[in-house]
N, CA, C and O atoms as a printed pandas DataFrame, in Angstrom:
     atom_number atom_name residue_name chain_id  residue_number  x_coord  y_coord  z_coord
0              1         N          UNK        A               1   79.588  114.665  166.901
1              2        CA          UNK        A               1   78.153  115.173  167.287
2              3         C          UNK        A               1   77.334  113.698  168.499
3              4         O          UNK        A               1   77.379  112.511  168.174
4              5         N          UNK        A               2   76.785  114.119  169.598
5              6        CA          UNK        A               2   76.231  113.191  170.547
6              7         C          UNK        A               2   74.695  113.776  170.043
7              8         O          UNK        A               2   74.347  114.811  169.474
8              9         N          UNK        A               3   74.019  112.665  170.512
9             10        CA          UNK        A               3   72.192  112.233  170.244
10            11         C          UNK        A               3   72.381  111.607  171.690
11            12         O          UNK        A               3   73.235  110.967  172.303
12            13         N          UNK        A               4   70.320  112.475  172.034
13            14        CA          UNK        A               4   70.507  112.544  173.131
14            15         C          UNK        A               4   68.842  112.186  173.157
15            16         O          UNK        A               4   67.924  112.494  172.397
16            17         N          UNK        A               5   68.905  111.406  174.371
17            18        CA          UNK        A               5   67.614  110.721  174.490
18            19         C          UNK        A               5   67.174  110.499  176.057
19            20         O          UNK        A               5   67.808  109.969  176.969
20            21         N          UNK        A               6   66.361  110.868  176.052
21            22        CA          UNK        A               6   65.540  111.525  177.650
22            23         C          UNK        A               6   64.488  109.627  177.438
23            24         O          UNK        A               6   63.942  108.983  176.543
24            25         N          UNK        A               7   64.894  109.459  179.606
25            26        CA          UNK        A               7   64.340  109.008  180.379
26            27         C          UNK        A               7   63.123  108.742  181.762
27            28         O          UNK        A               7   63.473  108.729  182.942
28            29         N          UNK        A               8   61.460  108.515  181.222
29            30        CA          UNK        A               8   61.693  110.005  182.224
30            31         C          UNK        A               8   61.307  108.127  183.476
31            32         O          UNK        A               8   60.539  107.234  183.121
32            33         N          UNK        A               9   62.043  108.129  184.672
33            34        CA          UNK        A               9   61.751  106.949  185.779
34            35         C          UNK        A               9   62.024  107.362  187.171
35            36         O          UNK        A               9   62.932  108.126  187.497
36            37         N          UNK        A              10   60.824  106.572  188.300
37            38        CA          UNK        A              10   61.475  106.991  188.884
38            39         C          UNK        A              10   62.434  105.959  189.867
39            40         O          UNK        A              10   62.667  104.777  189.612
40            41         N          UNK        A              11   63.021  106.870  191.287
41            42        CA          UNK        A              11   63.846  106.194  191.748
42            43         C          UNK        A              11   63.818  105.475  191.977
43            44         O          UNK        A              11   62.625  105.334  192.247
44            45         N          UNK        A              12   64.246  104.661  192.148
45            46        CA          UNK        A              12   63.268  103.181  192.350
46            47         C          UNK        A              12   64.371  102.065  191.632
47            48         O          UNK        A              12   65.140  101.218  192.085
48            49         N          UNK        A              13   63.918  102.667  189.927
49            50        CA          UNK        A              13   64.426  101.989  188.802
50            51         C          UNK        A              13   65.577  103.142  188.025
51            52         O          UNK        A              13   65.992  103.010  186.874
52            53         N          UNK        A              14   65.855  103.983  188.733
53            54        CA          UNK        A              14   66.981  104.847  188.143
54            55         C          UNK        A              14   68.289  103.884  188.487
55            56         O          UNK        A              14   68.994  103.730  187.489
56            57         N          UNK        A              15   68.725  103.266  189.558
57            58        CA          UNK        A              15   70.413  102.669  189.321
58            59         C          UNK        A              15   70.478  101.789  188.396
59            60         O          UNK        A              15   71.465  101.611  187.683
60            61         N          UNK        A              16   69.054  100.951  188.315
61            62        CA          UNK        A              16   69.742   99.494  187.552
62            63         C          UNK        A              16   69.149  100.355  185.682
63            64         O          UNK        A              16   68.764   99.435  184.960
64            65         N          UNK        A              17   69.091  101.142  185.267
65            66        CA          UNK        A              17   68.184  101.933  183.695
66            67         C          UNK        A              17   69.637  102.450  183.957
67            68         O          UNK        A              17   70.063  102.443  182.802
68            69         N          UNK        A              18   70.788  102.943  184.820
69            70        CA          UNK        A              18   72.609  103.239  184.464
70            71         C          UNK        A              18   72.417  102.548  184.427
71            72         O          UNK        A              18   71.386  102.256  183.821
72            73         N          UNK        A              19   73.054  101.748  184.917
73            74        CA          UNK        A              19   73.798  100.351  184.640
74            75         C          UNK        A              19   73.496   99.694  183.060
75            76         O          UNK        A              19   74.339   99.324  182.243
76            77         N          UNK        A              20   72.218   99.687  182.951
77            78        CA          UNK        A              20   71.614   98.960  181.549
78            79         C          UNK        A              20   72.238   99.949  180.343
79            80         O          UNK        A              20   72.418   99.410  179.251
80            81         N          UNK        A              21   72.725  102.000  180.554
81            82        CA          UNK        A              21   73.081  101.958  179.678
82            83         C          UNK        A              21   74.277  102.197  179.633
83            84         O          UNK        A              21   74.451  102.974  178.694
84            85         N          UNK        A              22   75.293  101.945  180.166
85            86        CA          UNK        A              22   76.465  102.054  180.852
86            87         C          UNK        A              22   76.325  100.898  180.092
87            88         O          UNK        A              22   76.343  101.390  178.963
88            89         N          UNK        A              23   76.184   99.574  179.917
89            90        CA          UNK        A              23   76.342   97.917  179.372
90            91         C          UNK        A              23   76.134   98.712  177.813
91            92         O          UNK        A              23   77.187   98.582  177.190
92            93         N          UNK        A              24   75.527   99.166  177.342
93            94        CA          UNK        A              24   75.112   99.449  176.053
94            95         C          UNK        A              24   75.895   99.826  175.297
95            96         O          UNK        A              24   75.739   99.903  174.078
96            97         N          UNK        A              25   77.046  100.174  176.045
97            98        CA          UNK        A              25   78.699  100.678  175.167
98            99         C          UNK        A              25   78.819  102.242  174.630
99           100         O          UNK        A              25   79.820  102.895  174.926
100          101         N          UNK        A              26   77.900  102.737  173.937
101          102        CA          UNK        A              26   77.983  104.104  173.133
102          103         C          UNK        A              26   77.522  104.896  173.718
103          104         O          UNK        A              26   77.118  105.849  173.052
104          105         N          UNK        A              27   77.319  104.961  175.254
105          106        CA          UNK        A              27   77.097  106.112  176.036
106          107         C          UNK        A              27   78.582  107.626  176.529
107          108         O          UNK        A              27   79.584  107.356  177.190
108          109         N          UNK        A              28   78.353  108.641  176.135
109          110        CA          UNK        A              28   79.598  109.897  176.425
110          111         C          UNK        A              28   78.813  110.790  177.961
111          112         O          UNK        A              28   79.315  111.648  178.688
112          113         N          UNK        A              29   77.691  110.263  178.001
113          114        CA          UNK        A              29   77.164  111.610  179.513
114          115         C          UNK        A              29   76.039  111.047  179.824
115          116         O          UNK        A              29   75.180  111.001  178.943
116          117         N          UNK        A              30   75.714  110.410  181.302
117          118        CA          UNK        A              30   74.739  110.445  181.816
118          119         C          UNK        A              30   74.278  111.222  182.498
119          120         O          UNK        A              30   74.793  111.219  183.617
120          121         N          UNK        A              31   72.997  112.402  182.264
121          122        CA          UNK        A              31   72.869  113.862  183.000
122          123         C          UNK        A              31   72.142  113.387  184.355
123          124         O          UNK        A              31   72.164  112.260  183.862
124          125         N          UNK        A              32   71.641  113.228  185.357
125          126        CA          UNK        A              32   70.216  113.367  185.708
126          127         C          UNK        A              32   69.736  114.546  186.392
127          128         O          UNK        A              32   70.430  115.356  187.006
128          129         N          UNK        A              33   67.557  114.582  186.110
129          130        CA          UNK        A              33   67.048  115.726  186.568
130          131         C          UNK        A              33   66.018  115.601  186.986
131          132         O          UNK        A              33   65.533  114.473  187.073
132          133         N          UNK        A              34   65.304  116.765  187.403
133          134        CA          UNK        A              34   64.592  116.475  188.512
134          135         C          UNK        A              34   62.603  116.656  187.694
135          136         O          UNK        A              34   62.414  117.257  186.636
136          137         N          UNK        A              35   61.806  116.197  188.257
137          138        CA          UNK        A              35   60.673  116.004  187.433
138          139         C          UNK        A              35   60.588  117.578  186.292
139          140         O          UNK        A              35   60.195  117.738  185.136
140          141         N          UNK        A              36   61.481  119.001  187.888
141          142        CA          UNK        A              36   60.678  120.066  186.744
142          143         C          UNK        A              36   62.587  120.354  185.588
143          144         O          UNK        A              36   62.943  121.392  185.031
144          145         N          UNK        A              37   63.170  119.304  185.628
145          146        CA          UNK        A              37   64.339  119.511  183.910
146          147         C          UNK        A              37   65.027  120.302  184.643
147          148         O          UNK        A              37   65.240  121.340  184.017
148          149         N          UNK        A              38   65.805  120.327  186.411
149          150        CA          UNK        A              38   66.818  121.146  187.299
150          151         C          UNK        A              38   67.783  120.107  186.718
151          152         O          UNK        A              38   67.432  118.937  186.873
152          153         N          UNK        A              39   68.952  120.332  186.069
153          154        CA          UNK        A              39   70.010  119.229  186.465
154          155         C          UNK        A              39   70.428  118.861  187.775
155          156         O          UNK        A              39   71.184  119.556  188.454
156          157         N          UNK        A              40   69.780  117.412  188.255
157          158        CA          UNK        A              40   70.910  117.229  189.734
158          159         C          UNK        A              40   72.296  116.207  189.553
159          160         O          UNK        A              40   72.894  115.256  190.058
160          161         N          UNK        A              41   72.302  116.636  189.058
161          162        CA          UNK        A              41   73.760  115.414  188.678
162          163         C          UNK        A              41   74.632  114.691  187.035
163          164         O          UNK        A              41   74.127  113.810  186.339
164          165         N          UNK        A              42   75.322  115.035  186.896
165          166        CA          UNK        A              42   76.200  114.407  185.085
166          167         C          UNK        A              42   77.443  113.834  185.614
167          168         O          UNK        A              42   78.447  114.219  186.211
168          169         N          UNK        A              43   76.822  112.474  185.019
169          170        CA          UNK        A              43   78.628  111.875  184.331
170          171         C          UNK        A              43   78.242  111.759  183.119
171          172         O          UNK        A              43   77.225  111.468  182.491
172          173         N          UNK        A              44   80.310  112.344  182.776
173          174        CA          UNK        A              44   80.085  112.555  182.079
174          175         C          UNK        A              44   81.236  110.271  182.014
175          176         O          UNK        A              44   81.902  109.574  182.779
176          177         N          UNK        A              45   80.838  110.225  180.965
177          178        CA          UNK        A              45   81.660  108.415  180.764
178          179         C          UNK        A              45   83.099  108.131  179.012
179          180         O          UNK        A              45   83.161  108.121  177.782
180          181         N          UNK        A              46   83.554  108.039  179.727
181          182        CA          UNK        A              46   84.513  107.503  178.785
182          183         C          UNK        A              46   85.236  106.317  177.964
183          184         O          UNK        A              46   86.200  105.936  178.627
184          185         N          UNK        A              47   85.151  105.813  177.119
185          186        CA          UNK        A              47   85.056  104.695  176.647
186          187         C          UNK        A              47   86.235  103.725  177.465
187          188         O          UNK        A              47   87.349  104.099  177.097
188          189         N          UNK        A              48   86.336  102.479  178.561
189          190        CA          UNK        A              48   87.161  101.702  178.949
190          191         C          UNK        A              48   87.035  102.692  180.719
191          192         O          UNK        A              48   87.578  103.492  181.481
192          193         N          UNK        A              49   86.488  102.279  180.600
193          194        CA          UNK        A              49   85.612  102.099  181.794
194          195         C          UNK        A              49   85.632  101.496  182.517
195          196         O          UNK        A              49   84.499  101.634  182.977
196          197         N          UNK        A              50   86.264  100.576  183.287
197          198        CA          UNK        A              50   85.860   99.346  184.046
198          199         C          UNK        A              50   85.020  100.024  185.131
199          200         O          UNK        A              50   84.677  101.189  185.331
200          201         N          UNK        A              51   84.681   98.069  186.178
201          202        CA          UNK        A              51   83.578   98.635  186.780
202          203         C          UNK        A              51   84.480   99.635  188.347
203          204         O          UNK        A              51   84.328  100.828  188.610
204          205         N          UNK        A              52   85.007   99.025  188.801
205          206        CA          UNK        A              52   85.877  100.196  189.743
206          207         C          UNK        A              52   85.761  101.057  189.739
207          208         O          UNK        A              52   85.839  101.664  190.807
208          209         N          UNK        A              53   85.394  101.973  188.117
209          210        CA          UNK        A              53   85.866  103.293  188.281
210          211         C          UNK        A              53   84.418  103.425  188.364
211          212         O          UNK        A              53   84.315  104.335  189.187
212          213         N          UNK        A              54   83.490  103.166  188.105
213          214        CA          UNK        A              54   82.668  103.657  188.361
214          215         C          UNK        A              54   81.262  103.223  189.215
215          216         O          UNK        A              54   80.052  103.351  189.029
216          217         N          UNK        A              55   82.219  102.578  190.356
217          218        CA          UNK        A              55   81.627  102.274  192.100
218          219         C          UNK        A              55   81.285  103.505  191.741
219          220         O          UNK        A              55   80.377  103.717  190.938
220          221         N          UNK        A              56   82.298  104.855  192.560
221          222        CA          UNK        A              56   81.841  105.714  192.723
222          223         C          UNK        A              56   80.730  106.255  192.451
223          224         O          UNK        A              56   80.117  106.757  193.394
224          225         N          UNK        A              57   80.100  106.319  190.988
225          226        CA          UNK        A              57   78.986  106.520  190.229
226          227         C          UNK        A              57   78.358  105.995  190.712
227          228         O          UNK        A              57   77.474  106.773  191.070
228          229         N          UNK        A              58   77.969  104.235  191.313
229          230        CA          UNK        A              58   76.969  103.802  191.221
230          231         C          UNK        A              58   76.179  104.786  192.366
231          232         O          UNK        A              58   75.116  105.395  192.250
232          233         N          UNK        A              59   77.231  104.689  193.654
233          234        CA          UNK        A              59   76.847  105.256  195.225
234          235         C          UNK        A              59   76.452  106.485  194.661
235          236         O          UNK        A              59   75.226  106.571  194.725
236          237         N          UNK        A              60   77.083  107.696  194.018
237          238        CA          UNK        A              60   76.310  108.496  194.085
238          239         C          UNK        A              60   75.278  108.330  193.178
239          240         O          UNK        A              60   74.869  109.486  193.060
240          241         N          UNK        A              61   74.387  107.427  192.244
241          242        CA          UNK        A              61   73.131  106.979  191.750
242          243         C          UNK        A              61   72.912  107.483  192.739
243          244         O          UNK        A              61   72.823  108.632  193.171
244          245         N          UNK        A              62   72.747  105.614  193.407
245          246        CA          UNK        A              62   72.067  105.378  194.783
246          247         C          UNK        A              62   71.548  106.010  195.339
247          248         O          UNK        A              62   70.344  106.008  195.594
248          249         N          UNK        A              63   72.607  106.924  195.756
249          250        CA          UNK        A              63   71.899  108.061  196.895
250          251         C          UNK        A              63   70.716  108.870  196.326
251          252         O          UNK        A              63   69.563  109.084  196.700
252          253         N          UNK        A              64   71.294  109.149  195.513
253          254        CA          UNK        A              64   70.145  110.875  194.366
254          255         C          UNK        A              64   68.530  109.480  193.599
255          256         O          UNK        A              64   67.621  109.874  192.867
256          257         N          UNK        A              65   68.668  108.198  194.022
257          258        CA          UNK        A              65   67.554  107.095  193.759
258          259         C          UNK        A              65   66.502  108.108  195.345
259          260         O          UNK        A              65   65.707  109.047  195.388
260          261         N          UNK        A              66   67.389  106.842  196.734
261          262        CA          UNK        A              66   67.239  106.927  197.376
262          263         C          UNK        A              66   65.869  108.678  197.680
263          264         O          UNK        A              66   64.747  108.928  198.120
264          265         N          UNK        A              67   67.280  109.486  196.948
265          266        CA          UNK        A              67   65.691  111.286  197.593
266          267         C          UNK        A              67   65.200  111.633  197.174
267          268         O          UNK        A              67   65.059  112.836  197.392
268          269         N          UNK        A              68   64.353  110.974  196.064
269          270        CA          UNK        A              68   63.904  111.440  194.251
270          271         C          UNK        A              68   63.633  110.567  194.124
271          272         O          UNK        A              68   64.356  109.571  194.158
272          273         N          UNK        A              69   61.889  110.642  193.827
273          274        CA          UNK        A              69   60.629  110.153  192.867
274          275         C          UNK        A              69   61.037  110.506  191.534
275          276         O          UNK        A              69   61.935  109.884  190.967
276          277         N          UNK        A              70   60.492  111.369  191.056
277          278        CA          UNK        A              70   60.448  111.084  190.086
278          279         C          UNK        A              70   61.752  111.693  188.808
279          280         O          UNK        A              70   61.221  112.700  188.340
280          281         N          UNK        A              71   62.426  111.603  188.467
281          282        CA          UNK        A              71   62.837  111.791  187.495
282          283         C          UNK        A              71   63.561  111.560  186.067
283          284         O          UNK        A              71   63.277  110.414  185.720
284          285         N          UNK        A              72   64.409  112.201  185.067
285          286        CA          UNK        A              72   64.315  112.018  183.941
286          287         C          UNK        A              72   65.972  111.537  184.082
287          288         O          UNK        A              72   66.709  111.560  185.069
288          289         N          UNK        A              73   66.192  111.164  182.886
289          290        CA          UNK        A              73   67.522  110.990  182.315
290          291         C          UNK        A              73   67.982  110.860  181.309
291          292         O          UNK        A              73   67.553  110.036  180.501
292          293         N          UNK        A              74   68.906  111.578  181.100
293          294        CA          UNK        A              74   69.302  112.111  179.697
294          295         C          UNK        A              74   70.414  111.186  179.660
295          296         O          UNK        A              74   71.097  110.756  180.589
296          297         N          UNK        A              75   70.472  110.956  178.407
297          298        CA          UNK        A              75   71.535  110.125  177.809
298          299         C          UNK        A              75   72.331  110.951  176.736
299          300         O          UNK        A              75   71.485  111.515  176.042
300          301         N          UNK        A              76   73.315  111.196  176.398
301          302        CA          UNK        A              76   74.392  111.877  175.508
302          303         C          UNK        A              76   75.090  110.298  174.653
303          304         O          UNK        A              76   75.702  109.363  175.170
304          305         N          UNK        A              77   74.674  110.525  173.148
305          306        CA          UNK        A              77   75.392  109.244  172.727
306          307         C          UNK        A              77   76.311  109.403  171.613
307          308         O          UNK        A              77   76.090  109.904  170.510
308          309         N          UNK        A              78   77.143  109.008  171.975
309          310        CA          UNK        A              78   78.709  109.266  169.964
310          311         C          UNK        A              78   77.526  108.688  169.013
311          312         O          UNK        A              78   76.704  107.782  168.875
312          313         N          UNK        A              79   78.253  110.344  168.250
313          314        CA          UNK        A              79   77.109  109.910  167.363
314          315         C          UNK        A              79   77.940  109.022  166.294
315          316         O          UNK        A              79   78.359  109.819  165.456
316          317         N          UNK        A              80   78.453  107.406  165.892
317          318        CA          UNK        A              80   79.160  107.338  165.079
318          319         C          UNK        A              80   78.876  107.442  163.352
319          320         O          UNK        A              80   79.632  107.355  162.385
320          321         N          UNK        A              81   78.272  107.536  163.411
321          322        CA          UNK        A              81   78.477  108.127  161.589
322          323         C          UNK        A              81   78.761  110.178  161.255
323          324         O          UNK        A              81   78.791  111.109  160.450
324          325         N          UNK        A              82   78.892  109.722  162.607
325          326        CA          UNK        A              82   79.322  111.981  161.980
326          327         C          UNK        A              82   80.805  111.689  161.333
327          328         O          UNK        A              82   81.452  112.216  160.429
328          329         N          UNK        A              83   81.098  110.246  162.520
329          330        CA          UNK        A              83   82.527  110.046  163.138
330          331         C          UNK        A              83   83.088  109.648  161.771
331          332         O          UNK        A              83   84.237  110.015  161.528
332          333         N          UNK        A              84   82.429  108.948  160.853
333          334        CA          UNK        A              84   83.396  108.818  160.152
334          335         C          UNK        A              84   83.304  109.169  158.395
335          336         O          UNK        A              84   83.487  108.588  157.326
336          337         N          UNK        A              85   83.027  110.081  158.747
337          338        CA          UNK        A              85   82.709  111.095  157.795
338          339         C          UNK        A              85   83.624  112.285  157.313
339          340         O          UNK        A              85   83.887  113.282  157.987
340          341         N          UNK        A              86   84.206  111.931  155.625
341          342        CA          UNK        A              86   85.446  112.782  156.338
342          343         C          UNK        A              86   85.100  114.436  155.573
343          344         O          UNK        A              86   83.910  114.559  155.283
344          345         N          UNK        A              87   85.785  115.385  155.311
345          346        CA          UNK        A              87   85.989  116.376  155.101
346          347         C          UNK        A              87   87.038  116.869  153.219
347          348         O          UNK        A              87   87.295  118.041  152.943
């Protein structure tokens, strides 16, 4: 099960925030939506993704940041508590 967080941010800070979220390590998906809530782009993240594989995503996020003003980042995080429970 994934937990979702929402961050409202302007285009200038978009790439920086995405990099910060990825560095945290427990993010499974990042979605970028415009101020009306329409999804612009979504990026699934898996464990073990390294810098070279992230470069195309950073380029796409940078292009979105250049074109958009205000947006929302929707972050899905892996819920470790549910993973540890047994049935």
